C-alpha distance (Angstrom), angle and dihedral (degrees) to the residues before:
residue distance angle dihedral
X1 . . .
X2 3.81 . .
X3 3.82 114.5 .
X4 3.90 88.4 -174.4
X5 3.78 84.5 79.1
X6 3.81 93.1 58.0
X7 3.82 109.1 63.7
X8 3.84 125.9 -166.5
X9 3.78 116.8 -149.0
X10 3.79 118.6 -98.0
X11 3.76 111.8 -118.5
X12 3.86 127.8 -141.7
X13 3.72 94.8 18.1
X14 3.83 141.3 93.9
X15 3.78 93.1 -120.9
X16 3.72 110.1 70.5
X17 3.72 96.6 171.5
X18 3.74 134.8 4.0
X19 3.86 127.2 -175.2
X20 3.85 121.5 175.9
X21 3.77 124.0 -178.4
X22 3.84 89.6 -124.9
X23 3.86 90.0 61.4
X24 3.74 96.1 51.6
X25 3.75 107.0 31.9
X26 3.77 92.4 -108.2
X27 3.81 129.9 140.1
X28 3.65 105.2 -152.8
X29 3.74 126.3 14.8
X30 3.87 126.8 76.1
X31 3.81 123.3 174.1
X32 3.85 139.9 -170.1
X33 3.80 132.1 -177.2
X34 3.83 110.8 -164.2
X35 3.78 129.5 -172.2
X36 3.74 118.1 -164.2
X37 3.83 134.9 -179.1
X38 3.87 123.8 -131.3
X39 3.86 107.9 -75.0
X40 3.78 95.4 23.1
X41 3.80 121.7 116.9
X42 3.84 135.3 -158.9
X43 3.76 132.8 -166.3
X44 3.78 132.1 -158.2
X45 3.83 133.2 -177.8
X46 3.83 119.0 -148.9
X47 3.75 92.8 -154.4
X48 3.85 106.9 176.1
X49 3.84 93.6 -14.4
X50 3.77 139.3 85.4
X51 3.77 113.3 -122.3
X52 3.83 135.0 -158.0
X53 3.86 120.1 -165.0
X54 3.92 118.7 -158.8
X55 3.84 119.7 -168.0
X56 3.70 111.9 -139.2
X57 3.80 100.2 -176.5
X58 3.86 136.7 -17.4
X59 3.72 139.0 34.7
X60 3.96 128.3 -73.9
X61 3.76 145.7 149.3
X62 3.75 113.8 -114.6
X63 3.82 113.8 -158.2
X64 3.86 129.7 -168.2
X65 3.83 136.4 144.4
X66 3.90 90.7 6.3
X67 3.78 91.6 -56.7
X68 3.75 125.9 117.2
X69 3.87 123.6 -155.7
X70 3.77 122.2 -171.7
X71 3.77 111.9 -148.9
X72 3.80 132.2 -179.2
X73 3.93 134.4 175.5
X74 3.78 125.9 179.7
X75 3.88 87.3 -152.3
X76 3.83 144.1 -56.6
X77 3.90 89.4 -85.8
X78 3.83 95.3 48.1
X79 3.92 105.9 49.0
X80 3.77 145.8 -5.2
X81 3.78 116.3 -98.8
X82 3.75 138.9 -113.8
X83 3.81 107.7 -121.4
X84 3.81 121.9 -152.7
X85 3.78 114.6 -147.5
X86 3.77 119.5 -162.7
X87 3.85 127.6 -177.2
X88 3.83 121.9 -143.3
X89 3.72 123.2 -64.0
X90 3.83 97.0 38.7
X91 3.69 133.9 125.7
X92 3.69 114.8 -143.8
X93 3.87 122.3 -161.3
X94 3.83 126.9 -170.1
X95 3.76 119.2 -156.1
X96 3.74 113.3 -174.3
X97 3.79 125.7 -135.1
X98 3.76 93.1 179.7
X99 3.83 132.7 -0.3
X100 3.88 101.3 -52.3
X101 3.77 132.5 -164.1
X102 3.72 121.0 -172.4
X103 3.84 144.2 157.2
X104 3.68 128.3 -134.7
X105 3.82 129.2 -171.9
X106 3.82 135.4 179.5
X107 3.64 143.2 -162.3
X108 3.79 134.9 -178.3
X109 3.79 113.2 -85.1
X110 3.79 145.2 165.6
X111 3.85 98.4 -134.0
X112 3.81 99.5 -103.2
X113 3.78 97.1 145.1
X114 3.84 129.6 51.6
X115 3.73 131.9 -122.4
X116 3.77 107.4 -76.3
X117 3.81 142.8 169.9
X118 3.79 109.7 -140.9
X119 3.77 115.1 -150.3
X120 3.87 129.4 -142.3
X121 3.88 92.0 -114.7
X122 3.80 88.2 59.6
X123 3.83 93.0 58.2
X124 3.72 120.8 90.4
X125 3.80 121.2 -131.8
X126 3.79 121.8 -151.1
X127 3.71 133.5 -174.7
X128 3.91 101.7 -144.8
X129 3.87 132.7 -167.9
X130 3.71 126.8 -2.6
X131 3.84 144.4 -130.4
X132 3.70 108.6 31.3
X133 3.80 91.8 -12.5
X134 3.79 99.2 62.4
X135 3.92 115.8 137.5
X136 3.89 144.4 152.2
X137 3.72 118.3 -115.8
X138 3.93 122.0 -165.6
X139 3.67 112.0 -160.9
X140 3.82 96.8 -147.1
X141 3.86 96.4 166.2
X142 3.88 110.4 3.2
X143 3.66 132.3 118.0
X144 3.04 126.6 -35.0
X145 3.86 86.5 33.8
X146 3.86 98.8 84.9
X147 3.81 122.4 -113.2
X148 3.80 130.4 132.6
X149 3.85 101.8 -127.3
X150 3.74 110.0 -17.9
X151 3.85 121.0 103.5
X152 3.79 123.1 -176.5
X153 3.72 133.3 -170.8
X154 3.89 134.4 171.2
X155 3.77 109.5 -157.0
X156 3.94 130.7 -170.9
X157 3.77 122.8 -159.4
X158 3.82 121.1 -172.3
X159 3.65 116.5 -128.3
X160 3.86 115.2 -77.8
X161 3.85 92.1 19.1
X162 3.82 134.3 111.3
X163 3.73 134.6 -124.8
X164 3.71 131.0 -165.3
X165 3.80 87.4 39.0
X166 2.92 124.2 -180.0
X167 3.75 85.3 36.6
X168 3.73 112.6 -111.9
X169 3.84 134.9 -168.6
X170 3.81 135.5 -158.0
X171 3.85 103.2 -173.2
X172 3.77 98.9 107.3
X173 3.83 91.0 -91.1
X174 3.84 110.3 139.0
X175 3.82 85.3 5.7
X176 3.72 95.2 -64.1
X177 3.81 118.3 159.5
X178 3.86 114.3 -95.7
X179 3.88 112.6 -111.5
X180 3.89 130.6 159.5
X181 3.84 113.1 -144.1
X182 3.72 143.7 -170.5
X183 3.84 129.2 -161.6
X184 3.84 115.9 -155.1
X185 3.84 107.6 -170.5
X186 3.83 134.7 -151.0
X187 3.81 130.9 171.8
X188 3.70 128.9 -152.3
X189 3.76 89.3 -136.2
X190 3.67 113.2 43.7
X191 3.79 90.6 -141.8
X192 3.82 90.0 60.6
X193 3.66 124.6 103.6
X194 3.78 140.7 177.4
X195 3.81 143.5 -157.1
X196 3.82 124.6 -116.8
X197 3.77 122.8 -168.8
X198 3.79 130.2 -168.9
X199 3.83 116.2 -174.3
X200 3.75 145.5 148.3
X201 3.79 129.6 -137.7
X202 3.90 94.4 -148.9
X203 3.77 99.7 52.8
X204 3.83 143.9 14.3
X205 3.73 96.9 -83.7
X206 3.78 107.3 134.1
X207 3.85 129.0 152.3
X208 3.78 124.5 177.7
X209 3.76 120.4 -178.9
X210 3.85 134.0 -179.5
X211 3.87 103.9 -137.5
X212 3.76 132.1 -158.7
X213 3.82 136.5 -177.3
X214 3.88 113.8 -50.4
X215 3.81 93.9 10.0
X216 3.89 116.8 137.3
X217 3.71 123.8 -146.2
X218 3.82 124.3 -167.0
X219 3.80 121.0 -143.9
X220 3.86 101.4 -151.3
X221 3.82 95.2 160.1
X222 3.67 142.3 -23.8
X223 3.90 140.1 43.6
X224 3.82 111.3 -45.0
X225 3.87 120.5 -165.6
X226 3.87 119.2 169.5
X227 3.76 132.1 -163.0
X228 3.80 134.2 -154.9
X229 3.78 126.6 -134.6
X230 3.85 114.2 -117.0
X231 3.80 115.1 -96.6
X232 3.77 98.4 35.6
X233 3.83 138.3 72.3
X234 3.80 112.4 -126.2
X235 3.79 118.3 -147.8
X236 3.82 128.5 -173.0
X237 3.75 135.0 -177.7
X238 3.92 114.1 -143.8
X239 3.69 123.3 -157.7
X240 3.86 113.0 -173.4
X241 3.74 133.0 -179.3
X242 3.81 135.2 161.1
X243 3.78 144.0 107.9
X244 3.83 97.4 -22.7
X245 3.72 116.0 98.1
X246 3.83 133.1 -162.3
X247 3.87 109.7 -41.9
X248 3.74 92.2 7.7
X249 3.87 87.5 69.7
X250 3.86 81.5 86.4
X251 3.76 91.5 70.4
X252 3.81 109.2 119.9
X253 3.84 123.4 -127.2
X254 3.89 119.2 -117.0
X255 3.85 121.4 -97.2
X256 3.81 123.9 -130.7
X257 3.95 102.6 -99.2
X258 3.78 88.7 -139.4
X259 3.77 92.5 63.1
X260 3.89 106.5 20.6
X261 3.85 87.8 97.1
X262 3.74 92.4 80.1
X263 3.84 93.6 70.2
X264 3.90 89.3 70.7
X265 3.88 90.5 57.8
X266 3.87 118.6 9.3
X267 3.74 89.4 -175.9
X268 3.90 98.6 47.4
X269 3.76 91.5 105.2
X270 3.69 102.3 63.2
X271 3.83 112.9 163.5
X272 3.81 121.2 -160.7
X273 3.82 118.3 -156.9
X274 2.85 131.6 -109.7
X275 3.75 96.3 41.6
X276 3.85 89.9 -162.9
X277 3.69 134.5 24.4
């Protein structure tokens, strides 16, 4: 089991998390989570990449290509974000109005799409799954919202429920598409926690992590379901990037054949207690 794929947040620093392709043997996805106090600033160069910046909490002015965008978010459990998309060759500056937390991820790109601020009303909301795997998915930058490689979701899982079920993969196994992915977690109750598993069917790869607020997990391969502890709502922000380009970003992953049956009837497994008199 590789603990390097389960990252705890850095305390007392602007940079809460940083993932670079070079550090993890990836080809596409880089990710940062940043925490600023009021009056601080942060700058970032996209270089040969496209970038997507997601506010997590607070207020700031985002500047790029001689355009300014004022963004604000009460928190991930209060409202959807505005998402700033930037093509290659841009310098992004963040000037805080209040304490401000945000994520920014990048992937290689050619520059097909312009600088743009996506608004909450453009983002599709989906209630997915059923039974003990009911959750809410916000498509904050997925097809048909345009990007070259980046795909972004925010997901909300009620306490005691599962997400990523049936387990799915996107690592070329069973002809699945190849996508690198990060999970950035928050919980509505700071005492809440969850479980995250990455596993393969064809070898002995198996990672199981106990996750808490602000933890980051990397999905480098395998199927990857997660579960939330009762009494708290789990949130995670997904960034994905890989071989899929443009409209092909809508290509679904591949489900674990042992568990895919549940999609035909989410309530098929209905347990009545007590099992025995």
